[in-house]
C-alpha positions as CSV (number, residue, x, y, z in Angstrom):
1,X,-0.1,0.1,0.1
2,X,1.5,3.3,-1.0
3,X,2.4,6.1,1.4
4,X,0.3,8.5,1.5
5,X,-2.9,6.6,1.0
6,X,-5.6,8.3,-1.1
7,X,-9.2,7.6,-1.1
8,X,-8.9,5.5,-4.4
9,X,-6.2,3.5,-2.7
10,X,-8.3,2.6,0.4
11,X,-11.2,1.8,-2.1
12,X,-9.1,-0.5,-4.0
13,X,-8.0,-2.2,-0.8
14,X,-11.4,-3.0,0.5
15,X,-12.4,-4.2,-2.9
16,X,-9.5,-6.6,-2.8
17,X,-10.3,-7.5,0.8
18,X,-13.8,-8.8,-0.6
19,X,-12.1,-10.9,-3.3
20,X,-13.3,-8.4,-6.1
21,X,-11.4,-9.3,-9.4
22,X,-13.8,-7.8,-11.8
23,X,-15.6,-4.6,-12.3
24,X,-18.1,-4.1,-15.0
25,X,-19.1,-0.7,-16.6
26,X,-18.4,2.3,-18.8
27,X,-15.8,5.0,-18.1
28,X,-16.4,8.9,-18.0
29,X,-14.8,12.2,-17.2
30,X,-16.6,11.9,-13.6
31,X,-14.3,9.0,-13.0
32,X,-11.3,10.3,-14.5
33,X,-8.9,9.8,-11.2
34,X,-10.6,6.7,-10.2
35,X,-9.8,5.2,-13.8
36,X,-6.3,5.9,-13.4
37,X,-6.1,4.1,-10.0
38,X,-7.8,1.1,-11.7
39,X,-5.4,1.3,-14.8
40,X,-2.3,1.2,-12.3
41,X,-3.8,-1.8,-10.5
42,X,-4.9,-3.7,-13.6
43,X,-3.0,-6.6,-12.5
44,X,-5.7,-6.8,-9.6
45,X,-8.9,-5.7,-11.4
46,X,-10.1,-6.3,-14.8
47,X,-12.2,-3.5,-15.6
48,X,-14.7,-5.0,-18.2
49,X,-15.9,-2.1,-20.5
50,X,-19.7,-3.1,-21.4
51,X,-22.0,-1.7,-24.0
52,X,-24.6,0.0,-21.7
53,X,-24.6,0.6,-18.0
54,X,-27.9,-1.3,-17.5
55,X,-26.4,-4.3,-19.2
56,X,-23.1,-3.6,-17.0
57,X,-25.4,-4.0,-13.7
58,X,-27.2,-7.2,-15.3
59,X,-23.6,-8.5,-15.9
60,X,-22.3,-7.8,-12.5
61,X,-25.6,-9.4,-11.0
62,X,-24.9,-12.8,-13.1
63,X,-21.3,-12.6,-11.9
64,X,-22.4,-12.6,-8.3
65,X,-25.1,-15.2,-8.7
66,X,-22.5,-17.5,-10.4
67,X,-19.6,-16.9,-8.0
68,X,-21.3,-15.8,-4.8
69,X,-18.8,-13.0,-4.7
70,X,-19.7,-9.2,-4.8
71,X,-20.7,-8.0,-7.9
72,X,-19.3,-4.4,-8.6
73,X,-20.4,-1.7,-11.3
74,X,-18.7,1.4,-11.9
75,X,-20.2,4.2,-14.2
76,X,-19.9,7.9,-14.8
77,X,-21.8,10.7,-13.6
78,X,-25.4,11.9,-14.7
79,X,-26.8,9.8,-17.4
80,X,-24.1,6.9,-16.5
81,X,-25.6,6.7,-13.0
82,X,-29.3,6.7,-14.1
83,X,-28.9,4.3,-17.1
84,X,-27.4,1.7,-14.2
85,X,-30.3,2.4,-12.2
86,X,-32.7,-0.4,-13.5
87,X,-30.3,-3.1,-13.3
88,X,-29.1,-2.0,-9.7
89,X,-32.4,-1.9,-8.7
90,X,-33.3,-5.4,-9.9
91,X,-30.3,-6.9,-8.1
92,X,-31.8,-5.3,-4.9
93,X,-35.4,-6.8,-5.4
94,X,-33.8,-10.3,-6.2
95,X,-31.4,-10.3,-3.3
96,X,-27.9,-10.1,-5.1
97,X,-24.8,-8.4,-3.5
98,X,-24.0,-5.5,-5.7
99,X,-21.9,-2.4,-5.2
100,X,-22.4,0.6,-7.9
101,X,-19.9,3.1,-8.0
102,X,-20.5,6.3,-9.7
103,X,-18.7,9.2,-10.4
104,X,-19.5,12.8,-9.6
105,X,-18.1,16.1,-10.7
106,X,-15.7,18.0,-8.9
107,X,-17.1,19.5,-5.7
108,X,-15.9,23.2,-6.5
109,X,-18.5,22.9,-9.3
110,X,-21.5,21.9,-7.4
111,X,-24.7,23.8,-7.9
112,X,-23.0,26.0,-10.9
113,X,-24.7,23.6,-13.6
114,X,-21.4,21.7,-14.6
115,X,-22.0,19.0,-17.3
116,X,-23.8,15.9,-15.9
117,X,-23.8,16.8,-12.4
118,X,-26.0,14.9,-10.2
119,X,-25.7,16.3,-6.8
120,X,-26.5,20.1,-6.1
121,X,-28.5,20.6,-9.2
122,X,-31.9,19.4,-10.8
123,X,-30.6,15.8,-10.8
124,X,-30.3,14.1,-7.3
125,X,-28.6,10.7,-8.1
126,X,-28.1,10.0,-4.2
127,X,-31.9,10.5,-3.8
128,X,-32.9,8.4,-6.6
129,X,-30.8,5.5,-5.5
130,X,-32.1,6.3,-1.8
131,X,-35.6,5.4,-3.1
132,X,-34.4,2.2,-4.9
133,X,-32.0,0.3,-3.0
134,X,-30.6,-0.9,0.4
135,X,-28.0,1.9,0.8
136,X,-26.6,5.0,-0.7
137,X,-24.0,7.6,0.3
138,X,-21.5,10.2,-1.0
139,X,-17.9,10.2,0.0
140,X,-17.6,14.0,0.4
141,X,-14.4,13.8,2.1
142,X,-11.1,11.6,2.5
143,X,-12.0,11.0,6.3
144,X,-15.3,9.4,5.5
145,X,-14.3,7.0,2.9
146,X,-13.4,4.1,5.1
147,X,-16.6,4.5,7.2
148,X,-19.0,4.7,3.8
149,X,-17.2,1.8,2.0
150,X,-17.7,-0.5,5.2
151,X,-21.0,0.2,5.8
152,X,-21.9,-0.4,2.1
153,X,-20.0,-3.7,2.2
154,X,-21.8,-4.7,5.4
155,X,-25.3,-3.9,3.8
156,X,-24.5,-5.7,0.7
157,X,-23.1,-8.9,2.0
158,X,-25.6,-9.3,4.8
159,X,-28.5,-11.6,4.8
160,X,-30.6,-11.0,2.5
161,X,-27.9,-9.2,0.4
162,X,-28.5,-5.7,-0.9
163,X,-27.6,-3.5,-3.9
164,X,-25.4,-0.6,-2.5
165,X,-24.3,2.7,-4.1
166,X,-21.4,5.2,-3.3
167,X,-21.2,8.4,-5.2
168,X,-17.3,9.6,-5.4
169,X,-16.7,13.2,-6.6
170,X,-13.8,13.1,-9.1
171,X,-11.6,15.5,-6.8
172,X,-12.2,13.4,-3.7
173,X,-10.7,10.3,-4.9
174,X,-7.1,11.8,-5.1
175,X,-7.2,13.1,-1.4
176,X,-4.9,11.7,1.0
177,X,-6.7,10.0,4.2
178,X,-4.6,11.3,7.0
179,X,-5.1,8.5,9.6
180,X,-6.0,5.3,7.3
181,X,-7.2,2.2,9.3
182,X,-7.2,-0.2,6.2
183,X,-8.6,-3.2,8.2
184,X,-7.1,-6.3,7.2
185,X,-10.1,-8.7,7.5
186,X,-13.7,-8.6,6.5
187,X,-14.5,-10.0,9.8
188,X,-13.4,-6.5,11.4
189,X,-16.2,-4.9,9.9
190,X,-18.8,-7.2,9.0
191,X,-20.5,-10.3,10.2
192,X,-23.3,-12.3,8.5
193,X,-26.4,-13.3,10.3
194,X,-26.6,-16.8,11.2
195,X,-29.1,-17.4,13.9
196,X,-32.3,-19.4,14.4
197,X,-34.2,-19.4,17.8
198,X,-34.0,-23.1,18.7
199,X,-37.1,-23.2,20.9
200,X,-39.0,-21.9,17.9
201,X,-37.4,-24.2,15.5
202,X,-38.2,-27.1,17.7
203,X,-42.0,-26.0,17.9
204,X,-42.1,-25.6,14.3
205,X,-40.5,-29.5,13.7
206,X,-43.0,-30.7,16.2
207,X,-46.2,-29.2,14.5
208,X,-44.9,-30.0,11.0
209,X,-44.5,-33.7,11.9
210,X,-47.8,-33.9,13.5
211,X,-49.3,-33.1,10.1
212,X,-50.3,-36.2,8.0
213,X,-49.7,-34.7,4.8
214,X,-47.2,-31.8,5.2
215,X,-44.9,-29.9,2.4
216,X,-41.9,-27.4,2.5
217,X,-41.6,-24.8,0.3
218,X,-38.5,-23.2,-0.7
219,X,-37.8,-19.7,-2.0
220,X,-34.8,-18.0,-3.3
221,X,-34.0,-16.6,0.1
222,X,-32.6,-20.1,0.9
223,X,-30.3,-20.5,-2.1
224,X,-27.1,-19.3,-0.6
225,X,-28.0,-21.4,2.6
226,X,-28.5,-24.7,0.6
227,X,-24.8,-24.7,-0.7
228,X,-24.0,-26.1,2.7
229,X,-27.1,-27.1,4.1
230,X,-28.7,-29.2,1.2
231,X,-27.5,-32.4,2.7
232,X,-29.1,-31.7,5.9
233,X,-32.4,-30.9,4.3
234,X,-32.3,-34.0,2.1
235,X,-31.8,-36.1,5.3
236,X,-34.8,-34.3,7.1
237,X,-37.2,-34.7,4.2
238,X,-36.3,-38.4,3.5
239,X,-36.4,-39.3,7.3
240,X,-39.9,-37.9,7.5
241,X,-41.1,-38.5,3.8
242,X,-41.9,-34.5,3.5
243,X,-42.2,-33.5,-0.3
244,X,-40.4,-30.3,-1.2
245,X,-41.4,-27.7,-3.9
246,X,-39.9,-24.2,-4.9
247,X,-40.9,-21.1,-6.0
248,X,-40.3,-20.3,-9.5
249,X,-37.1,-18.1,-8.7
250,X,-35.8,-20.5,-6.4
251,X,-36.1,-23.5,-9.1
252,X,-33.3,-26.1,-8.9
253,X,-32.1,-25.2,-5.4
254,X,-33.4,-28.4,-4.1
255,X,-32.6,-31.1,-6.9
256,X,-35.6,-31.4,-9.0
257,X,-34.5,-35.3,-9.8
258,X,-34.9,-36.0,-6.1
259,X,-37.8,-38.4,-5.5
260,X,-39.2,-36.3,-3.0
261,X,-39.2,-33.2,-5.2
262,X,-42.5,-31.4,-6.3
263,X,-40.6,-28.9,-8.7
264,X,-41.8,-25.5,-9.0
265,X,-45.2,-24.2,-7.2
266,X,-46.4,-20.6,-8.3
267,X,-45.8,-19.1,-11.9
268,X,-45.3,-21.8,-14.6
269,X,-45.6,-24.4,-11.9
270,X,-45.3,-28.3,-12.1
271,X,-48.6,-30.1,-12.0
272,X,-47.4,-32.2,-9.5
273,X,-47.9,-29.6,-6.4
274,X,-51.6,-29.4,-7.4
275,X,-52.2,-33.2,-6.7
276,X,-50.2,-32.9,-3.5
277,X,-52.1,-29.9,-2.2
278,X,-55.6,-30.6,-3.5
279,X,-55.7,-34.2,-2.1
280,X,-57.9,-35.5,-4.8
281,X,-56.2,-39.0,-4.3
282,X,-58.8,-39.6,-1.4
283,X,-55.9,-39.9,1.1
284,X,-55.3,-37.8,4.1
285,X,-56.0,-34.0,3.1
286,X,-53.2,-31.4,2.9
287,X,-52.5,-30.3,6.5
288,X,-49.4,-28.4,7.0
289,X,-46.7,-26.1,5.4
290,X,-43.2,-24.9,6.3
291,X,-42.2,-22.0,4.1
292,X,-38.4,-21.1,4.0
293,X,-37.2,-18.0,2.6
294,X,-40.0,-16.7,0.4
295,X,-41.9,-13.6,0.9
296,X,-44.7,-15.4,-0.9
297,X,-45.4,-12.7,-3.6
298,X,-47.8,-13.0,-6.6
299,X,-45.6,-15.2,-8.8
300,X,-44.6,-17.6,-6.0
301,X,-48.1,-18.3,-4.9
302,X,-50.5,-18.2,-8.1
303,X,-51.6,-14.6,-7.1
304,X,-52.2,-15.9,-3.4
305,X,-54.1,-19.1,-4.4
306,X,-55.9,-20.2,-1.1
307,X,-54.7,-23.8,-2.1
308,X,-51.4,-23.1,-0.5
309,X,-53.1,-22.7,2.8
310,X,-54.0,-25.9,4.7
311,X,-57.5,-25.9,6.0
312,X,-56.1,-27.6,9.2
313,X,-52.6,-27.4,10.4
314,X,-49.7,-25.3,10.8
315,X,-48.5,-22.6,8.2
316,X,-45.0,-21.8,9.3
317,X,-42.9,-19.0,7.7
318,X,-39.2,-18.5,8.3
319,X,-37.4,-15.4,6.9
320,X,-34.6,-13.1,7.7
321,X,-36.9,-10.2,6.8
322,X,-39.7,-10.1,9.4
323,X,-41.4,-7.8,7.2
324,X,-42.0,-10.6,5.0
325,X,-43.7,-12.8,7.6
326,X,-47.5,-13.0,7.4
327,X,-47.7,-10.3,4.7
328,X,-49.3,-12.6,2.2
329,X,-51.2,-15.3,4.3
330,X,-51.9,-15.4,8.1
331,X,-49.3,-17.7,9.8
332,X,-49.6,-20.2,12.6
333,X,-45.8,-19.7,13.4
334,X,-43.5,-16.9,12.2
335,X,-39.9,-17.3,12.7
336,X,-37.1,-14.5,12.0
337,X,-34.4,-16.7,11.4
338,X,-31.5,-17.6,8.8
339,X,-32.6,-20.3,6.7
340,X,-29.4,-22.2,7.0
341,X,-29.2,-22.2,10.6
342,X,-33.2,-23.4,10.7
343,X,-32.4,-26.2,8.5
344,X,-29.0,-27.1,10.7
345,X,-31.3,-27.2,13.8
346,X,-33.9,-29.3,11.9
347,X,-31.1,-31.8,11.6
348,X,-30.2,-31.9,15.1
349,X,-33.5,-32.1,16.3
350,X,-34.2,-35.2,14.4
351,X,-33.0,-37.7,17.4
352,X,-35.8,-35.9,19.4
353,X,-38.8,-36.9,16.9
354,X,-38.7,-40.5,15.7
355,X,-40.4,-41.0,12.6
356,X,-43.9,-42.7,12.2
357,X,-42.5,-45.5,9.7
358,X,-46.0,-46.4,8.3
359,X,-47.0,-42.5,8.2
360,X,-43.5,-42.1,6.1
361,X,-44.2,-45.2,3.9
362,X,-47.6,-43.7,3.0
363,X,-46.6,-40.4,2.2
364,X,-43.9,-41.5,-0.2
365,X,-46.3,-44.2,-1.7
366,X,-48.7,-41.3,-2.4
367,X,-46.0,-38.8,-3.8
368,X,-44.7,-41.9,-6.1
369,X,-48.4,-42.6,-7.1
370,X,-49.0,-39.0,-8.3
371,X,-45.6,-39.0,-10.3
372,X,-46.3,-42.2,-12.0
373,X,-50.4,-41.3,-12.6
374,X,-49.7,-37.5,-14.0
375,X,-47.4,-35.8,-16.2
376,X,-45.5,-33.0,-14.7
377,X,-46.2,-30.9,-17.6
378,X,-49.3,-29.0,-18.9
379,X,-48.7,-29.8,-22.7
380,X,-46.8,-33.3,-22.9
381,X,-47.4,-33.2,-26.8
382,X,-45.6,-30.2,-27.1
383,X,-42.7,-31.1,-25.0
384,X,-42.4,-34.7,-27.0
385,X,-42.8,-32.8,-30.5
386,X,-40.1,-32.5,-33.3
387,X,-42.3,-30.4,-35.5
388,X,-41.6,-27.3,-37.3
389,X,-41.7,-24.6,-36.3
390,X,-39.8,-25.5,-33.1
391,X,-42.1,-25.8,-30.1
392,X,-40.7,-23.8,-27.2
393,X,-41.3,-26.8,-24.9
394,X,-39.5,-29.2,-27.2
395,X,-36.4,-26.8,-27.2
396,X,-36.2,-27.4,-23.4
397,X,-36.6,-31.2,-23.8
398,X,-33.6,-31.0,-26.4
399,X,-31.5,-29.0,-23.8
400,X,-32.5,-31.5,-21.0
401,X,-31.5,-34.5,-23.3
402,X,-28.3,-33.1,-25.0
403,X,-26.5,-30.6,-22.3
404,X,-24.2,-32.9,-20.2
405,X,-26.1,-33.6,-17.0
406,X,-22.8,-34.0,-14.9
407,X,-21.3,-30.6,-16.0
408,X,-21.5,-27.2,-14.4
409,X,-24.2,-25.4,-16.2
410,X,-25.6,-21.8,-15.5
411,X,-29.0,-21.1,-17.4
412,X,-30.6,-17.6,-17.2
413,X,-33.9,-16.7,-18.1
414,X,-35.1,-13.5,-19.4
415,X,-38.3,-11.9,-18.6
416,X,-41.3,-13.0,-20.7
417,X,-42.6,-16.2,-22.3
418,X,-39.1,-17.7,-21.9
419,X,-39.8,-17.8,-18.1
420,X,-42.7,-20.1,-18.6
421,X,-41.2,-22.5,-20.9
422,X,-37.9,-22.5,-18.9
423,X,-39.3,-22.7,-15.4
424,X,-42.1,-25.5,-16.3
425,X,-40.2,-27.6,-18.9
426,X,-36.8,-27.9,-17.6
427,X,-35.6,-30.4,-14.7
428,X,-32.7,-28.9,-12.6
429,X,-30.4,-30.4,-10.6
430,X,-26.9,-29.8,-9.6
431,X,-24.4,-29.1,-11.0
432,X,-27.0,-27.4,-12.9
433,X,-28.3,-24.1,-11.7
434,X,-31.1,-21.7,-13.0
435,X,-31.4,-18.1,-12.3
436,X,-34.2,-15.4,-13.4
437,X,-35.3,-12.0,-12.0
438,X,-39.2,-12.5,-11.0
439,X,-39.2,-9.7,-8.5
440,X,-39.3,-7.0,-11.2
441,X,-38.9,-9.0,-14.5
442,X,-36.9,-6.6,-16.3
443,X,-36.3,-7.7,-20.2
444,X,-32.6,-7.9,-21.0
445,X,-31.8,-9.3,-17.3
446,X,-30.9,-12.7,-18.8
447,X,-28.8,-11.1,-21.9
448,X,-26.5,-9.5,-19.7
449,X,-26.4,-11.7,-16.6
450,X,-25.3,-14.9,-18.5
451,X,-22.2,-13.2,-19.7
452,X,-21.4,-12.3,-15.9
453,X,-21.4,-15.7,-15.2
454,X,-19.4,-16.7,-17.9
455,X,-16.7,-13.8,-16.6
456,X,-17.2,-15.4,-13.0
457,X,-17.2,-19.2,-14.0
458,X,-15.5,-19.4,-17.3
459,X,-15.4,-23.1,-17.3
460,X,-19.0,-23.6,-16.7
461,X,-21.4,-23.9,-19.7
462,X,-23.3,-20.5,-19.1
463,X,-26.7,-20.0,-21.3
464,X,-29.2,-17.3,-21.6
465,X,-32.5,-18.2,-22.7
466,X,-34.1,-14.7,-23.9
467,X,-36.8,-13.2,-26.1
468,X,-36.1,-11.6,-29.4
469,X,-37.3,-8.5,-27.9
470,X,-35.0,-8.5,-24.8
471,X,-32.0,-9.4,-27.0
472,X,-32.6,-6.6,-29.1
473,X,-32.5,-4.4,-26.2
474,X,-28.9,-5.5,-24.8
475,X,-27.5,-7.4,-28.0
476,X,-24.7,-4.9,-27.7
477,X,-23.2,-7.1,-24.9
478,X,-22.3,-9.8,-27.3
479,X,-19.7,-7.3,-28.6
480,X,-18.5,-7.4,-25.1
481,X,-18.5,-11.1,-24.9
482,X,-16.3,-11.0,-28.1
483,X,-13.7,-8.6,-27.1
484,X,-13.0,-10.4,-23.7
485,X,-13.4,-14.0,-25.2
486,X,-16.2,-14.8,-23.0
487,X,-17.9,-17.9,-24.3
488,X,-21.6,-17.3,-23.2
489,X,-24.5,-18.9,-25.4
490,X,-27.6,-16.9,-25.9
491,X,-30.7,-18.9,-26.9
492,X,-33.0,-16.2,-28.6
493,X,-36.6,-17.5,-29.0
494,X,-37.6,-15.6,-32.1
495,X,-41.4,-15.0,-33.0
496,X,-40.6,-11.6,-34.4
497,X,-43.0,-10.3,-31.7
498,X,-43.4,-9.1,-27.9
499,X,-45.4,-12.1,-27.7
500,X,-46.2,-12.4,-23.9
501,X,-47.9,-9.1,-24.0
502,X,-49.5,-10.0,-27.4
503,X,-50.9,-13.2,-26.3
504,X,-52.1,-11.5,-23.0
505,X,-54.0,-8.9,-24.9
506,X,-55.5,-11.4,-27.3
507,X,-56.8,-13.6,-24.4
508,X,-58.1,-10.8,-22.3
509,X,-59.0,-8.1,-25.0
510,X,-59.7,-9.5,-28.2
511,X,-60.7,-7.4,-31.2
512,X,-63.2,-9.4,-33.1
513,X,-63.2,-7.0,-35.9
514,X,-59.4,-7.3,-36.4
515,X,-58.3,-10.3,-34.4
516,X,-54.6,-10.0,-35.6
517,X,-54.3,-6.6,-34.3
518,X,-52.4,-7.2,-31.2
519,X,-49.7,-9.3,-33.2
520,X,-49.5,-6.5,-35.7
521,X,-48.9,-3.7,-32.9
522,X,-46.2,-5.5,-31.1
523,X,-44.0,-7.1,-34.0
524,X,-40.2,-6.5,-34.0
525,X,-39.9,-5.7,-37.9
526,X,-38.4,-8.9,-38.8
527,X,-34.7,-7.9,-37.9
528,X,-32.0,-10.4,-38.9
529,X,-31.0,-11.5,-35.4
530,X,-28.2,-14.0,-36.7
531,X,-26.6,-11.2,-38.8
532,X,-26.8,-8.8,-35.8
533,X,-25.0,-11.3,-33.5
534,X,-22.4,-12.3,-36.3
535,X,-21.7,-8.6,-36.4
536,X,-21.0,-8.2,-32.8
537,X,-18.5,-10.8,-32.8
538,X,-20.6,-14.1,-32.1
539,X,-20.8,-17.4,-33.9
540,X,-24.7,-17.5,-35.0
541,X,-26.9,-20.2,-35.9
542,X,-30.5,-20.3,-37.0
543,X,-32.7,-23.6,-36.1
544,X,-36.1,-24.5,-37.1
545,X,-36.3,-28.0,-35.2
546,X,-35.0,-30.1,-32.5
547,X,-33.1,-32.2,-34.8
548,X,-31.3,-29.2,-36.2
549,X,-30.5,-27.9,-32.6
550,X,-29.1,-31.4,-31.5
551,X,-27.0,-31.6,-34.4
552,X,-25.3,-28.2,-33.5
553,X,-25.0,-28.4,-29.6
554,X,-21.8,-30.3,-29.4
555,X,-20.2,-27.9,-31.7
556,X,-21.5,-24.8,-29.8
557,X,-20.7,-26.1,-26.5
558,X,-16.9,-26.7,-27.9
559,X,-16.8,-23.2,-29.4
560,X,-17.9,-21.6,-26.3
561,X,-16.1,-23.6,-23.5
562,X,-13.0,-24.1,-25.4
563,X,-12.8,-21.7,-28.2
564,X,-13.7,-18.9,-25.8
565,X,-16.4,-17.5,-28.5
566,X,-19.9,-16.3,-27.9
567,X,-22.6,-18.2,-29.5
568,X,-26.0,-17.4,-30.5
569,X,-28.7,-19.7,-31.3
570,X,-31.7,-18.1,-33.1
571,X,-34.5,-20.5,-32.5
572,X,-37.5,-20.0,-34.7
573,X,-40.4,-21.2,-32.4
574,X,-44.1,-21.5,-33.0
575,X,-45.5,-18.2,-31.8
576,X,-49.0,-19.7,-31.2
577,X,-47.8,-21.7,-28.5
578,X,-48.8,-20.3,-25.0
579,X,-46.4,-21.0,-22.1
580,X,-47.8,-22.7,-18.9
581,X,-48.3,-19.7,-16.7
582,X,-51.3,-19.8,-14.4
583,X,-52.6,-23.1,-15.0
584,X,-56.5,-23.7,-15.3
585,X,-56.1,-26.9,-13.3
586,X,-54.9,-24.6,-10.2
587,X,-57.7,-22.1,-10.5
């Protein structure tokens, strides 16, 4: 560390302490001094120059999700900061740990109308982020940098994770810190919540095990906890024969190949949860639920469908955020606690609760019978189709059958119809992982996030399943991938339309005089997406059938993972097929 220590030096020290090695963004004049510091430390930090600030935030989000490390975005003043807002706000709402660093004009110009000023003028960047994310502050003096960056890191990497923002006037970044502390260990300034009240855990386990037909629902808030505690949860569920389902944004955090998995409940849900919850097999009625790490929002609950609430028996909700407990449904027991600690305690308590072996056998038999009798899919014929144009459900089958099941694969679903196809028809178990952005659902998330994952996990297969509209929003990031030799794979569902909106309007607001009006209004003008992708530096392929895709996949995987070249697959899909969102069976 140089002597004297500047604000920039101290910032980079704390980023290194948090094992940050990639920073994503776009440079500008408000960052001039900080850019010099990063240039002089390019052996420690790889500053990836993206094509748009929103895309940079999505990329950093994907990097965090793939690695578990802090995602860092750095952009310039004014429009640079506002452009990043959507991606950073999305990270906040999906529980990703993200740090946004924005430049600001020199303090001597505050209030004078300097170009792109965002503080003492009509634009208040700090105010915008205060209304949008977990923490925001301006480093106004060399004396407060360490206080502010440590607070930002505490908030970003707590449970739940947060997106945080610090604004740095250009002149402040070169100021010398008179008495720098430069702490040498992250534990000196932050501690991660780990606890769960043991007496409450014991009460919850007792009431859940008194139920004859219980279920466990896991939300995305369990994702990090299950990195370590999945074996404990599997052991608990298997000992007592309790099935497990997840929300759509938690898909795959419990292996969907597991005999006790009911896959997804909520938007684009599997059909198996319905048969377990409805009890139409004339066995014991559904009578108990344990919810871990879900706020039970609209998409997690099929618009708060009463089916999820047992008519008799416990409704237990566990979450680190007390504001989420009891918000969607009345609970019989609400527990403020960390999911990993709760699961760990559940496992420890098993010796105190011997299983009813006949009941366990009965539950497993009922669940096995449901799976044998009913398809998990709303449209099995579409799933098994080999017709042209390509059925989106069949595309998912083709990926399922032809991507190596034992290789690390990161799948990112963009907003729109691709969520329905991916959530419903893919079966995800480790070492695969699947990510979506269902709190805010911004178009373009998957386009950027898959690239961030590839930067973070270059040896993994990283696939973004995106709509053509979303791809056109952020296709410039393919150029970023090409520049930095990142072999991300984009599968573009091409129907020349914003079809989720079109299909919704056709369904709920049909025009009998002009039945095709919605499709005409929201068409995209037939852009040649393959040519766009090639022009940005990718290998591009157009496929019309599962046979074509199957034939191309080995070459695509090799080019992406060994050749380090971005790959774009333009899949011409059947635009008349509707994804299985809110299935009539449930309502």
